[in-house]
C-alpha positions in Angstrom: -234.9 53.3 10.7 -235.4 56.1 13.3 -237.4 59.6 12.0 -236.4 62.4 13.6 -238.8 64.0 15.5 -239.5 67.8 15.2 -241.4 70.5 17.4 -242.2 74.3 16.8 -240.9 77.0 19.9 -244.0 78.8 21.1 -241.2 82.0 21.4 -239.2 81.6 18.4 -241.5 79.8 16.1 -239.2 78.0 14.6 -239.3 74.2 14.2 -236.5 72.4 15.7 -235.3 68.3 16.1 -237.1 67.1 19.7 -233.8 67.7 21.2 -233.7 71.4 21.3 -236.4 71.0 23.7 -235.6 70.1 27.3 -237.5 67.4 29.0 -240.1 69.0 31.4 -242.3 66.3 32.7 -243.7 62.7 32.0 -246.7 61.6 30.3 -248.9 58.3 30.2 -246.6 54.9 30.1 -243.5 57.4 31.4 -243.1 59.0 28.0 -241.3 62.0 28.0 -243.0 65.3 27.1 -240.8 68.5 26.3 -241.0 71.8 27.3 -242.6 74.4 24.8 -239.8 76.9 24.3 -236.8 75.8 22.9 -233.8 75.3 25.1 -231.9 78.4 23.5 -235.6 81.0 23.9 -235.6 79.7 27.4 -232.2 80.3 28.4 -233.4 84.1 27.3 -236.1 83.9 30.1 -235.7 86.8 33.0 -234.9 83.9 36.2 -235.8 84.9 40.0 -232.7 86.5 41.3 -231.3 83.8 43.3 -230.4 86.4 46.5 -234.0 88.0 46.5 -235.1 84.2 46.6 -233.1 83.4 49.5 -234.1 86.4 51.4 -237.9 86.5 50.3 -237.8 82.6 51.3 -235.5 83.2 54.5 -238.9 85.9 55.4 -241.6 83.8 53.7 -240.9 79.8 53.8 -243.0 77.7 52.0 -245.5 75.5 53.1 -244.6 72.3 54.1 -246.3 69.2 53.0 -249.3 68.5 54.9 -250.1 72.3 55.8 -252.9 74.4 54.7 -252.4 76.5 51.6 -254.8 79.4 50.6 -254.0 80.6 47.1 -253.8 84.6 47.1 -255.1 84.8 43.4 -257.9 82.1 43.3 -258.8 81.4 47.1 -258.4 77.8 47.1 -257.7 76.1 50.4 -255.8 72.9 50.1 -253.6 70.7 52.2 -250.4 70.2 50.2 -249.3 67.5 49.2 -246.8 67.7 46.9 -243.4 69.7 45.9 -244.6 71.6 43.2 -248.3 72.1 44.2 -246.7 75.9 46.0 -244.4 77.8 43.7 -242.4 80.6 44.4 -244.2 83.3 41.4 -241.4 85.9 39.9 -241.7 88.8 36.9 -240.4 87.4 34.2 -239.8 90.6 33.2 -237.5 91.7 35.8 -237.2 88.8 38.2 -238.5 90.3 41.0 -240.5 87.7 43.4 -243.9 87.7 43.7 -245.1 85.0 46.5 -246.5 81.9 46.6 -248.8 80.9 44.3 -250.8 77.4 43.7 -248.9 75.9 40.3 -252.2 76.3 39.0 -252.5 80.0 39.2 -248.5 80.6 38.4 -248.8 78.7 35.3 -251.7 80.5 34.1 -250.2 83.9 34.5 -247.3 82.3 33.2 -249.6 81.5 29.6 -250.4 85.7 29.8 -246.5 86.2 29.5 -246.8 88.3 32.4 -248.7 90.8 30.5 -252.0 92.8 32.4 -253.2 93.8 28.7 -253.5 90.0 28.0 -255.0 89.5 31.4 -257.1 91.7 30.7 -258.3 91.0 27.6 -259.2 87.7 28.9 -261.1 89.0 31.9 -263.0 91.0 29.6 -263.5 88.1 26.8 -265.1 86.2 30.5 -267.0 89.2 31.3 -268.6 89.5 28.1 -268.9 85.7 27.5 -266.6 85.8 24.4 -267.5 87.3 21.3 -266.1 90.2 21.6 -265.3 93.0 19.0 -261.9 93.2 17.6 
């Protein structure tokens, strides 16, 4: 007998059946990993404007695989090896295009919910060695 699997959405905080979360990537042994946000909440996310995205990419093409790229945030310089190691960053508030970033910096910005105040608290935390007064 199969038991249903459940997961809690990071946005709405509701426990839902696993099928409510889109597949995202593959883990060990080709195990399917699901997005942390349910399909319903993910659909509400502000997407990049396709026209603005096309215009930006025409003026500033993504570096090709095998080309060197320096991330403007972390300043790491690397040779592109994978399709998703350089991504086009956009605001999840208004959909505006910001530019090419390494996938690590793009993910980090997303985890701070595009909120400069949250990011500033993270900066303060690092500068103060943690232990901030609330």
